[in-house]
C-alpha positions as CSV (number, residue, x, y, z in Angstrom):
1,M,64.5,137.9,175.5
2,P,68.3,137.4,175.6
3,T,69.7,135.5,178.6
4,R,72.4,137.1,180.9
5,P,75.8,135.4,181.0
6,P,76.6,133.7,184.2
7,H,78.1,135.5,187.2
8,Y,81.4,134.1,186.8
9,R,81.6,135.3,183.1
10,R,80.4,138.6,184.1
11,V,83.2,138.8,186.6
12,A,85.8,137.6,184.2
13,D,84.6,140.0,181.5
14,D,84.9,142.9,183.8
15,I,88.4,142.0,185.0
16,E,89.4,141.4,181.4
17,A,88.2,144.9,180.5
18,R,90.2,146.4,183.4
19,I,93.2,144.6,182.3
20,R,92.8,145.8,178.7
21,A,92.2,149.4,179.9
22,G,95.5,149.2,181.8
23,D,94.0,149.1,185.3
24,Y,96.0,146.0,185.9
25,A,99.5,146.0,184.3
26,P,101.4,143.0,182.9
27,G,103.1,141.4,185.9
28,Q,100.8,143.0,188.5
29,Q,99.2,140.6,190.9
30,L,95.5,140.5,190.9
31,P,93.4,140.4,194.0
32,S,92.8,137.1,195.9
33,V,89.8,135.0,195.0
34,S,88.3,136.0,198.3
35,E,88.8,139.7,197.6
36,I,87.3,139.2,194.1
37,G,84.4,137.6,195.6
38,E,83.8,140.4,198.1
39,R,84.3,143.2,195.3
40,Y,81.9,141.5,192.9
41,N,79.5,140.4,195.7
42,V,79.7,136.7,194.4
43,A,80.5,133.6,196.1
44,R,84.1,132.5,196.4
45,S,83.4,129.6,194.1
46,T,82.1,131.8,191.5
47,A,85.2,134.2,191.9
48,Y,87.4,131.2,191.6
49,R,85.6,130.1,188.3
50,A,86.1,133.7,186.9
51,V,89.9,133.4,187.6
52,K,89.9,130.1,185.9
53,E,88.1,131.7,182.9
54,L,90.6,134.4,182.7
55,H,93.5,131.8,182.7
56,A,91.7,130.1,180.0
57,R,91.9,133.3,178.1
58,N,95.6,133.4,178.6
59,L,95.1,136.9,180.5
60,I,96.7,135.7,183.6
61,Y,99.0,133.1,185.2
62,G,99.5,131.8,188.6
63,Q,102.7,131.1,190.6
64,Q,102.4,128.5,193.3
65,G,102.2,130.2,196.7
66,Q,102.6,133.8,195.2
67,G,99.1,134.5,193.6
68,V,97.7,135.2,190.2
69,F,99.5,137.8,187.8
70,V,98.4,139.6,184.8
71,A,100.2,137.9,181.6
72,E,102.2,139.9,178.9
73,P,99.9,140.6,176.0
74,E,100.2,138.3,173.2
């Protein structure tokens, strides 16, 4: 039986799909970590890890004190 990916990866995969579908445009601010946690019904730490995963995939970038934004496509 295949194992399911961890919660943070499922959240990151869903947000990535929404970025690629155009739901989040380049330069658009993503919801806060707290809001992501609430939307996906996961702990704040899980939402934070999902955001870190999106950053590692070069899909988003952070600006100190401003938030996290969708990166321009490569």
